[in-house]
N, C-alpha and C positions, 0 to 999 in steps of 0.2 A: 504493500500500500504506500510505502514511502519511496518508491523506485526513482522518482524524479531527482531527489537529492540524497540518495543513499550513500553518497561519498562523505567527505568531511563536512558537508554543509548541513546534513540532518542533525548531527550533534550540535552544530552551531545554532540551529533553530531551537532545538530543545533547551540548550543552555540559555538562550535569550528568554525563553518562556520561564525557565526556572529562576533566573536572576531578576525577572521583571524589568529588563533593560530595554526600554522602548527605542533608545538611540541605536543599540545594536540590532534590534529587530528591523528598524527602518533601513539601516545600512545593508543588512542581509538581503532584504527584498529588492533594494535598488541594484545590488550586484547580481542577483539571480536574473532579473529582467534585463539588465545590461548585457549579460552573457547569452541572452536569447531564449531564456526559459519562457514557455507559454504561460501567460497570466492565468488562464482558466485551469490549467493543470496544477499550478501552484496553489490556487484557491481550493481545488477539490482534493488533490492528493496529498497536500501538505497541511494547510491551515485547517480545513474541515476534518481531515482524518485525525490529526493530533487533537483537535477539540473533542471529537468523539471519545478518544482515549482518555482525555481529561475527565469527561463526564462519568466514564466508567470507574475511574479512580474514586470519585466521590461516592458513587453507588456502592462500591466495595468497602467504603469506610476508610480508605487510605488517605483521602483529602478532606479537609473541612470545606464548607460552602464558601468560606472566604478565600481559600486557596483556589477553588475552582473559578470564582469570580475574577481573581487576579490573573489567572491564565487566560480567561476570556478577554480581559482587557488587552493582553498581549496579542491575541488573535485579531482583535479589532484594530490594533496599531498596524499589524502586518497587512490587513485588508485595506486599510486607509492608504498605506504606502502604495499598494498596487493600484488603487483607484486613482491616485494622483498621476500615476504613470499612464494608465489607459485613457485618461481624460485630456491628455495633451493633444490627442488627435481628434479633430472635429467629427461628429457622427455622420454616417452616410446612409442610415436607414431610418425607419419611422420611430415614433415615440412609444415608450412603454412605461406605465406606472408600476412601481415596485413598492409593495407595502407589507407590513405585518398586520394581521387581523387585530381587531380590538381585543384587549386583555393579553395580547401577545407581546411580552417585553424582551424576548430573545431577538435582538435586532441583528445579530451577526449573520444568520442565514440570509436575510434579505439584503444585507450589505454585499454578501458574496454574489448573490444573483444579480444585483444591480451592477456590480463590477464586471461580472462575466458578460452581461448583455452589452455594456459599453465597449468592452474589448472586441465584441463582434460587430461593432458599428451602430448599435441601436442608441437612440437618444433616450436613455433611461433616466427616470426621475424617481429618486428614492424618497418615499414619504415617511419612513422611519417606523419606530416601534408603536404598537397600540394605536393604529390609525382607526378613526371612527368611520362608520358608513357615511355619515354626513360629510366628513372631509373628503372621502373618496368621491362622493357625488359631485362635490364642488370641483375637484380636480378633473373629473370626467367632462364637466361642462367647460372648464377653463382651457384645457389642453387638447381635448379631442384625440386621445391616444389611439394607436392601432391595437393595443393590447394592454391587459392588466396582469401582473404576476404577484401572487400572494404567498407568503411564507407562513406556515402554521406549525409550530413545534409542539404545542401542548393541546391535549384533547379539549380542554376548557375553552379554547378559541374556535372550535369548529362551528358553533352556532353563529358567531360573528362572521366567520368566513362564508357561511351560507348567505348572510345578509350582503356581503361583498359580491357574491356571485349573482344574487338577485339584482343588485344595483348595476353591475357591469353589463349583464346580459340584457337588462331592460333598456339600456342605452345602445344595444346592438354590438357592444364591444366584447370580443372573446377574452376569456380569463384562464390563465394557467395557475394551478395550485400545486403545492408540494410542501414537504417537511415531515418530520416524524409523526405528527398527528394523523397523517394520511396513510401511514403504514408503508408496506413495500410494494404495493400495486395500486391500480387506479380505481379500485372498487368504491372506496369512500368518495373519491373525487367525482366519479360518475353519478353516484347516488345523490350528491349535493348539487349536481347540475353544472359542474365546471366544464369548460370546453376541452381542457387537456390537463394531464398530470405529469409532473416531472420528478424523477428520482433524485436528481442532483443538478448542479449548475450546467454540466455538459448536456444533460438531458433537456434542461430548460432552453438552451440555445436551439436545439432541434425543434422543440415544441413550439416556441414562439415563431420560428421561421416558417412553420407549416400551418399556422392557424388560418382559418377562414377569415375573410375580410369583415363579414357581418354575421352575427349569430342571433337566434330567436331568444326570447325570454326563457329563463329556466322554468321547468315544469314544477308545479306545486308538489310539496312533500306530503306523505300520508297524514291526513288531518288529526287522527287520534294520537299518533306518535308525537306529532308536533305539539299538540295541546298538552300532553303529559310532560314532554320535555320542558315546555315553558313553565309548568307548575313546579317541576323539580328545580329549575333555575331560580324561580321566585323563592322557594323554600330551602334553598341550598344551605344557607348558614344555620338554620334551625336543625336540619337533618344532621349536619356535621356536629352540632352540639350534642344531639342525641347519641350519635355514634361515639363521640369522645367520652361520654359518661358511661358507656356500656362496654367498650373495648378495653381490655385490661391494659394494653400498652399505653393508652392515654389516661384512663381512669386511675391507674395505679402508678403512673409516671415511671414506667419500666426503663425508659431511656434517660440517659444523663442530660444535663442542661445543654450541652453542646449539640445534642441530637433531638432536642425536644420538638423542634419544628418539623423534623422528618416524619414523625407519627401523624401530625395533623395534615401534613402534605399528602400522606397516603390516603387519608379519608377524603380529602378534596379530590384527589386524582381518581379515586374509585367512583365517586359520583359523576365526575366529568366523563368517565368512561361509559357509564350507563347512559348519559345524555347522548354520547357519540353513537352508541348502538341504536338508540331511538331514532336519531336523525338519519342514519345511513343504512340501517338494516344489517350492518356488518357486525357480527357478534364478537369478533376478535379483540376489540379494545378491553373488554372486561377480563378475560383470562390473561391477556398480556399485562394488564395492570396488576393483577394478582401475582403474576410471576415477578414483576418488578418489585412489588412490596416484599415478597419473599427474599429476593436478592438484596434488598436493603436491610431487612431486620436480622438476617442470619449473621452477616459479618459484625453486627453490633451486639452479638451475644444473646439474642432472643431465641426462644423455642419456636421452630417452624409452625407449631400448632396454633400460634396466635393469628396466623393468616386464615386458617380455617375458622377460627373463632370470629374473625371479622366478617366472614361470609354469613354466619348465623346472625350477627348483629345487624348487618346491612339488610338482610331479608326482613327482619323484624321492623327496622326503622322505615322500610318502604312498603309497609302493609297496605297503605292507602293509595299506592301507586301501582296498579296491577301489572302494567307492562314492564315497569322497571324491576319490580320484585321478581317477575318471571325470568327476566334477563339474569339477575343475580343467581337465582335458584338453578337455572339451566346451564349457565356458561362460566360461572366463577372458577370452577375447577377443571376447565377444559384442557389446560396445558400445565397444570401443577403436577 
């Protein structure tokens, strides 16, 4: 995965990340590009790949959240350096709006897509993290783009991404979506009405280049599932509080202060996963989230049985949400 700079420069990149040396990072990016490295390959095979590894370090309990955030800041510095390089050349193709869905604060993936598109000649406009549908609508009117590209890393942002899809396609503008929240194929993207799905920045270049000029409005989602998902979103905080009082990990404070937020994050992620299933019909987010919770709690010294306990607690907490409860009862243990 690190083939591009598998010589003496990979250790140099990792050292810059470890030392939090932004000057060294910018210098390394400048030298890579000056030596003829492809910007998109650097973005996908180096920056994004190392960033995924950093996230796994946190998941295994090897890094604190502060260490992961510091590494992300270095990846942002590297991407910014590449962006300066590719923006020296005027764009030769149409305009693309690049955004993160509302509630999506992971800005780096969108930065990478924006940078990749610009390197391919597109006049890309990066709207940044947590873009609201209202702001997207304004940009659609002001700039008349050929396409919209949306990054969605967390399941909790899928409902907002659906609103982006509705806004973009209502204006006739095709929309490409991608990111971990969409999984490893286009099932969720198609279900939400996106024009295309991209697995990474390389894939996004192909997708944007082959989009139709105009698209019809996205088809409505199943009304019963949409209604229950809206109810879940409205009651999200209350349900989390119920789960926190019944799941032993949170009720008995089984994790230390440094990891206290991890347990509450697990509760939030599980409810977001249920919402994702309701909106897309793809059952995989729930067992995948259960497996993620297992991977988080075991390295932190907890009994794996606490994950099964959470399934029971979630089923009870969702007793007035029949579709959501059925999703938990049917799919929570699919890949455990």
